[in-house]
C-alpha positions as CSV (number, residue, x, y, z in Angstrom):
1,M,25.1,6.0,3.7
2,R,24.3,2.7,5.3
3,I,20.2,2.5,5.5
4,A,18.5,0.7,7.6
5,M,14.8,0.6,6.6
6,V,12.6,-1.1,9.6
7,S,9.2,-3.1,8.8
8,A,7.3,-5.1,9.9
9,R,6.3,-6.9,6.0
10,Y,8.4,-7.0,3.1
11,F,8.5,-9.8,0.2
12,P,7.3,-12.8,-0.1
13,F,4.6,-10.3,1.7
14,M,3.0,-8.6,-1.1
15,G,1.3,-4.9,-0.3
16,G,1.7,-1.4,-0.8
17,I,4.9,-1.5,2.3
18,E,6.4,-4.1,0.5
19,T,6.6,-2.3,-3.2
20,H,8.1,0.7,-1.5
21,I,10.7,-0.6,0.4
22,H,11.7,-2.5,-2.5
23,E,11.1,-0.1,-5.5
24,V,13.3,3.0,-3.3
25,G,15.4,0.3,-1.3
26,T,16.7,-1.1,-5.0
27,R,17.3,2.3,-6.3
28,L,19.5,3.7,-3.4
29,V,21.2,0.8,-3.9
30,T,22.1,1.5,-7.5
31,R,23.4,5.0,-6.6
32,G,26.2,3.5,-4.5
33,H,23.9,3.7,-0.7
34,S,24.1,0.5,1.5
35,V,20.7,-0.8,2.9
36,T,19.4,-3.2,5.2
37,V,16.0,-4.2,5.5
38,L,15.3,-5.4,9.1
39,T,12.0,-7.3,8.9
40,T,10.1,-10.4,10.2
41,D,9.3,-13.7,9.3
42,P,6.2,-15.0,11.5
43,T,6.5,-18.7,9.9
44,G,9.9,-19.2,11.1
45,G,10.3,-20.5,7.3
46,W,11.9,-18.0,5.2
47,P,15.5,-17.1,4.9
48,V,17.2,-15.0,7.8
49,E,19.5,-13.3,5.6
50,E,19.3,-12.9,1.7
51,D,20.9,-10.4,-0.8
52,V,17.7,-8.8,-2.9
53,S,18.8,-7.0,-5.6
54,G,21.9,-5.3,-3.7
55,M,19.9,-5.4,-0.7
56,R,20.7,-6.9,2.5
57,V,17.3,-8.5,4.0
58,R,17.6,-9.8,7.3
59,R,14.4,-11.3,9.0
60,V,13.8,-11.7,13.1
61,R,11.2,-14.1,14.2
62,A,7.4,-12.6,14.9
63,W,4.4,-13.6,17.1
64,P,1.8,-14.7,16.6
65,E,1.7,-16.2,13.2
66,R,-1.7,-16.0,12.1
67,R,-2.2,-12.4,13.2
68,D,-0.6,-9.1,12.2
69,Y,1.0,-7.8,15.7
70,Y,4.1,-8.7,14.5
71,F,5.8,-9.0,17.9
72,A,9.0,-9.1,17.3
73,P,11.9,-8.7,19.8
74,G,15.0,-9.2,17.5
75,I,13.7,-6.1,15.6
76,Y,15.2,-4.0,18.8
77,S,18.8,-6.0,19.3
78,A,19.2,-6.0,15.3
79,L,19.0,-2.3,15.0
80,A,20.7,-1.7,18.3
81,D,23.9,-3.8,17.4
82,G,24.2,-2.4,14.1
83,A,26.1,0.9,12.1
84,W,24.0,3.0,10.4
85,D,23.7,6.2,9.4
86,V,20.1,6.6,9.3
87,V,17.3,4.1,10.0
88,H,14.2,4.3,8.2
89,I,10.9,3.3,10.0
90,Q,8.4,1.9,7.5
91,G,4.7,1.7,9.1
92,Y,4.0,2.9,12.5
93,H,1.1,0.6,13.2
94,T,2.4,-2.9,14.4
95,F,4.4,-3.6,17.1
96,V,7.6,-3.4,15.5
97,A,7.4,0.5,15.5
98,P,7.8,1.0,19.0
99,L,10.8,-1.5,19.1
100,A,12.4,0.2,16.3
101,L,11.9,3.9,17.8
102,T,12.9,2.6,21.5
103,A,16.3,1.5,19.9
104,A,17.3,4.2,17.4
105,I,16.4,6.4,20.6
106,R,18.3,5.1,23.2
107,R,21.3,4.2,20.4
108,G,20.9,7.6,19.7
109,L,20.8,6.9,15.9
110,R,19.7,9.4,13.2
111,F,15.7,8.1,12.3
112,V,12.6,9.0,10.4
113,L,9.4,7.5,10.3
114,T,6.5,7.5,7.1
115,F,3.4,6.3,8.4
116,H,2.2,4.0,5.6
117,S,-1.5,4.4,7.1
118,G,-3.8,1.6,6.4
119,G,-7.5,0.6,7.7
120,H,-8.3,-2.4,9.6
121,S,-11.1,-5.0,9.2
122,S,-11.3,-5.5,13.3
123,R,-13.5,-2.8,14.7
124,L,-11.6,-3.1,18.2
125,R,-8.5,-2.6,16.3
126,Q,-10.0,1.0,14.8
127,S,-11.3,1.8,17.9
128,V,-7.4,1.7,19.6
129,R,-5.9,3.6,17.4
130,C,-6.4,6.8,18.7
131,L,-5.3,5.5,21.7
132,Q,-2.5,3.7,19.8
133,Q,-1.4,6.8,17.9
134,A,-1.5,9.0,21.7
135,L,0.8,6.2,22.7
136,L,3.4,6.6,19.9
137,A,3.5,10.2,19.6
138,P,5.8,10.9,22.4
139,L,8.9,8.6,20.3
140,I,7.6,9.9,16.7
141,A,8.0,13.2,17.6
142,R,11.6,12.4,18.2
143,A,11.9,11.4,14.3
144,G,14.6,13.8,12.8
145,Q,11.9,13.6,10.0
146,L,8.3,12.9,9.8
147,I,7.4,11.3,6.2
148,A,3.4,11.2,4.8
149,V,2.6,9.8,1.6
150,S,-0.3,12.3,1.0
151,E,-1.3,15.3,1.7
152,F,-4.2,13.3,4.1
153,E,-2.1,11.4,6.2
154,A,-0.1,14.4,6.8
155,G,-3.2,16.4,8.2
156,L,-4.4,13.6,9.5
157,F,-1.3,12.6,11.9
158,S,-0.5,15.9,12.5
159,K,-4.0,16.8,14.6
160,R,-4.3,13.1,16.0
161,M,-0.7,13.2,17.1
162,R,-0.9,17.1,18.2
163,L,2.7,17.6,15.9
164,P,3.2,20.5,13.8
165,R,2.3,20.2,10.3
166,E,5.3,21.9,9.3
167,R,7.0,18.6,10.7
168,F,6.2,16.6,8.1
169,I,6.9,16.2,4.5
170,V,4.6,14.7,2.2
171,I,6.8,12.1,-0.3
172,P,3.7,10.5,-2.5
173,N,4.6,6.6,-3.7
174,G,5.9,6.2,-6.9
175,A,3.9,4.5,-9.9
176,F,5.9,2.0,-12.3
177,L,5.5,-1.3,-13.2
178,P,7.2,-2.9,-16.2
179,S,5.7,-2.4,-19.9
180,V,3.5,-4.5,-22.0
181,A,1.5,-5.1,-25.0
182,R,-2.2,-3.7,-24.6
183,A,-4.8,-5.4,-26.5
184,N,-7.5,-3.3,-24.5
185,A,-5.7,0.3,-25.2
186,S,-8.5,1.9,-26.3
187,G,-10.7,0.8,-23.2
188,E,-13.4,-1.3,-24.8
189,S,-12.5,-4.4,-22.4
190,R,-15.5,-5.5,-20.1
191,L,-12.9,-6.6,-17.4
192,I,-13.1,-5.2,-13.9
193,V,-10.2,-5.8,-11.4
194,S,-10.8,-5.4,-7.9
195,I,-7.4,-4.9,-6.5
196,G,-5.9,-4.8,-2.9
197,R,-5.7,-7.6,0.4
198,L,-8.3,-9.8,1.0
199,E,-9.7,-7.8,4.2
200,R,-13.0,-6.9,4.6
201,Y,-12.1,-3.0,4.9
202,K,-10.8,-3.0,1.1
203,G,-13.8,-2.9,-0.2
204,H,-14.3,-6.5,-2.4
205,H,-17.2,-7.6,-1.4
206,K,-19.3,-4.2,-2.0
207,V,-18.2,-4.9,-5.6
208,I,-19.2,-8.6,-6.3
209,E,-22.9,-8.0,-4.7
210,A,-22.8,-5.0,-7.4
211,F,-22.1,-7.5,-10.2
212,P,-25.5,-8.8,-10.9
213,A,-26.7,-5.0,-11.5
214,L,-23.7,-4.6,-13.9
215,L,-24.5,-7.9,-16.0
216,R,-27.5,-6.9,-16.0
217,R,-26.6,-3.4,-18.1
218,L,-23.2,-5.2,-19.7
219,P,-24.2,-8.7,-20.5
220,G,-20.3,-10.1,-20.7
221,A,-18.7,-8.1,-18.3
222,R,-16.4,-9.9,-15.8
223,L,-14.4,-9.4,-12.9
224,R,-11.0,-10.0,-11.0
225,V,-10.3,-9.8,-7.6
226,L,-7.1,-9.6,-7.4
227,G,-5.8,-9.7,-3.9
228,E,-4.9,-12.7,-1.5
229,G,-5.6,-12.6,2.3
230,P,-8.2,-13.6,5.2
231,F,-11.4,-12.5,3.7
232,E,-10.9,-14.7,0.5
233,R,-13.3,-17.8,2.2
234,P,-16.0,-15.5,2.6
235,L,-15.6,-13.8,-1.0
236,R,-16.1,-16.9,-2.5
237,M,-19.4,-17.9,-0.8
238,L,-20.9,-14.5,-1.5
239,V,-19.6,-15.4,-5.7
240,R,-21.6,-18.7,-4.8
241,Q,-24.6,-17.1,-3.6
242,L,-24.8,-14.8,-6.1
243,G,-24.4,-17.3,-8.8
244,L,-21.6,-15.1,-10.9
245,D,-19.1,-18.6,-10.4
246,S,-18.9,-17.9,-14.5
247,S,-18.4,-14.1,-14.0
248,V,-16.2,-13.7,-10.9
249,S,-12.7,-15.1,-10.3
250,I,-10.5,-14.5,-7.4
251,A,-6.7,-15.0,-7.5
252,G,-3.4,-13.1,-6.0
253,I,-0.2,-12.7,-8.3
254,P,3.1,-14.5,-6.9
255,P,5.0,-11.8,-4.9
256,G,7.3,-9.8,-6.8
257,D,5.5,-10.9,-10.1
258,R,5.9,-7.3,-11.6
259,S,5.4,-8.3,-15.2
260,G,2.3,-10.8,-13.9
261,L,0.9,-7.8,-12.7
262,A,1.1,-5.1,-14.9
263,A,-0.5,-7.8,-17.5
264,V,-3.5,-8.2,-15.3
265,L,-4.2,-4.6,-15.2
266,S,-3.3,-3.7,-18.5
267,S,-5.9,-6.3,-19.4
268,A,-8.8,-4.6,-17.2
269,G,-11.3,-1.7,-18.8
270,L,-11.7,-0.8,-15.2
271,V,-9.4,-0.8,-11.9
272,V,-11.5,-0.4,-8.3
273,L,-10.6,0.2,-5.6
274,L,-13.3,0.6,-2.4
275,S,-11.7,0.7,0.6
276,A,-12.5,2.4,3.4
277,Y,-9.3,3.7,4.2
278,E,-5.9,4.3,1.7
279,A,-2.9,6.9,2.3
280,H,-1.8,6.6,-0.7
281,P,-2.2,2.9,-2.6
282,V,0.5,2.1,-4.5
283,A,-1.6,-0.5,-6.5
284,I,-4.1,2.3,-7.6
285,M,-0.8,4.1,-8.9
286,E,0.9,1.3,-10.6
287,A,-2.9,1.2,-12.6
288,L,-2.6,4.9,-13.4
289,A,0.9,4.7,-15.1
290,L,-0.8,1.7,-17.0
291,G,-3.7,4.3,-18.6
292,R,-6.2,2.4,-17.0
293,R,-9.7,4.0,-15.9
294,V,-9.9,3.8,-11.9
295,L,-13.2,3.9,-9.7
296,V,-12.3,4.3,-5.8
297,S,-14.1,5.3,-2.7
298,D,-14.5,8.9,-1.9
299,T,-12.5,8.9,1.3
300,S,-9.1,9.4,2.9
301,G,-6.4,9.1,0.6
302,L,-8.7,8.1,-2.3
303,A,-10.6,11.5,-2.9
304,E,-7.3,13.4,-2.7
305,L,-6.5,11.4,-6.0
306,A,-9.9,11.9,-7.5
307,R,-10.0,15.7,-6.4
308,K,-6.7,15.7,-9.2
309,G,-8.6,14.0,-11.6
310,L,-6.3,10.8,-11.7
311,C,-9.8,9.1,-10.9
312,R,-13.6,8.8,-10.5
313,A,-15.0,8.3,-6.3
314,V,-18.1,7.1,-5.4
315,P,-19.7,7.3,-1.7
316,L,-18.6,5.4,0.8
317,N,-21.9,4.3,1.6
318,A,-22.7,4.1,-2.6
319,R,-25.6,1.3,-2.6
320,A,-25.0,-1.9,-5.1
321,R,-27.2,-0.2,-8.4
322,E,-25.3,3.4,-7.9
323,L,-21.7,1.3,-8.1
324,A,-23.2,-1.0,-10.7
325,E,-23.8,2.0,-12.8
326,S,-20.6,4.5,-12.0
327,M,-18.6,0.4,-13.0
328,A,-20.8,0.6,-16.4
329,D,-20.5,4.2,-17.1
330,E,-16.3,3.7,-16.6
331,L,-16.5,0.9,-18.7
332,T,-18.6,2.3,-21.6
333,A,-16.5,5.9,-21.4
334,K,-15.4,6.9,-24.9
335,S,-13.3,10.0,-23.6
336,E,-9.3,8.8,-23.5
337,V,-8.6,8.5,-20.3
338,R,-6.7,12.2,-19.0
339,E,-3.0,11.7,-19.1
340,T,-1.7,13.8,-15.6
341,P,1.5,14.0,-14.7
342,L,2.5,11.1,-11.8
343,P,5.6,10.5,-8.7
344,D,7.8,8.0,-9.9
345,W,10.2,6.6,-8.0
346,D,13.3,7.6,-8.8
347,C,11.6,11.0,-7.9
348,C,10.6,9.7,-4.3
349,V,14.4,8.2,-3.9
350,D,15.6,12.0,-5.0
351,E,13.4,13.0,-2.0
352,L,14.5,10.3,0.3
353,V,18.0,11.0,-0.2
354,S,17.4,14.8,0.4
355,V,15.8,13.9,3.6
356,Y,18.9,11.8,4.7
357,E,21.6,14.5,4.0
358,G,19.1,16.8,6.2
359,V,18.9,14.6,8.7
360,L,22.7,13.5,9.0
361,N,23.6,17.1,8.6
362,R,21.3,18.7,11.3
């Protein structure tokens, strides 16, 4: 099959959608399919075309450079001019999605859409999400298949877009990182990793605010905030204000350095994501795949993972002392981490191929 994957972001951006595209796209190539990633470049400095592990990556310019709207008219022409068996639109929440939807519909291309929904730090952007979803619904309804990454996401968009639940299929993100030696396999490490893009809604500041109380119970505990993004400066200021410079570090991992990410996560006694919204976070699945203890907010798709017994959840509005106690309990827990079967990328690709073939055969 000739597959076009359309997304606002791909490597060297780092995030869940980018990882998803890379993991499934490269596996589709090894199975003999032709994969082209149509994505954007808001900087104007990245390669227009390149080969990434057998995938053809094409980038068009997007504006504005320092915002996440990704208005990229070139997406429309690049998609309309190509010869594709199926178009897979990855993510709905930027200007890339309506451009790709319109091009696919006008060209009569068969297409599917995965929502990959996420939160946002802007209250204004959050407030217009329902309107945005209502306006996109007539276009999205034309898809040959709607794909959600969690039951939570499928239910949410079925309700908000007034589409029958049977129009949705759930294909969870996979969980895989390269194997590394784990010095703390017994769970004795006092390193906490708060993972995710540095946005306010991701909740890193909550972990930092709770850390003084944690240190009173567990002297010598350390925190690494693992990510990059626009909220870095306020987080660093918070660390200084609380006098945590010797206990807290903030640093990302270079895009594509999967072994480096695996090494950091494997060294952690606890991985934390106190985000206000996640559909099915790839980073948490990767931490679980490495056998790490995980603490999340009791909300959205994170709560779904907790209900399955994969991690522990704390209330979204939990106070600093409650968070500190929960983190300390997880770090000092003597029980072994429960081994639970996790979805993997090969299973994800199996299901995607089945979806593509079903859409083509209708």
